[in-house]
C-alpha positions, 0 to 999 in steps of 0.5 A: 407790868412793873413800875421800874424796868431795865434801861430806865433812869432812876434816882436813889432816894435812900442809902449811901448813894442817896440823890445819885441818878443812874441807869437800871441794868437789871431788875430781879425779885424786887431788887435793882442793879443801878449803873455806878451806884451801891458799889462793893469790893469783891475778892475774886479767884483767878479765872479764865476771864481774870487770870490774876484774880484780885479785888474788883469793884462792882455794883450790888443790887438794892431794893426797888423801894430805894429808887424812884423813876427819873423823868424830865429831870424830876423824880416821879411816882409811877401810875398806870392807865389804859390808852388805846387798849394798852396798859401804859406807865404814867409819870404822876408828876407830869402826867406824861406817858413813859415809853 
């Protein structure tokens, strides 16, 4: 079980997009892809999907340590507890269970 999951809202706490918030699109190998953040330009060759090729803006993965879970308008650390025989994520700032 991980502290940050796909579709979580996160706040970026370091880097060029510091203080932005966004939805997690992907988590893989300790890196996260956040919607609309850490944008890079990529030069693409012509393909079936993009017949002209050209320059495309897209999100780049960033380290998971640079984001913090964003719950109820507040960035918070994440803890774990056993509730009703299940391990659940807890927001440290409020003590609430994160669904």
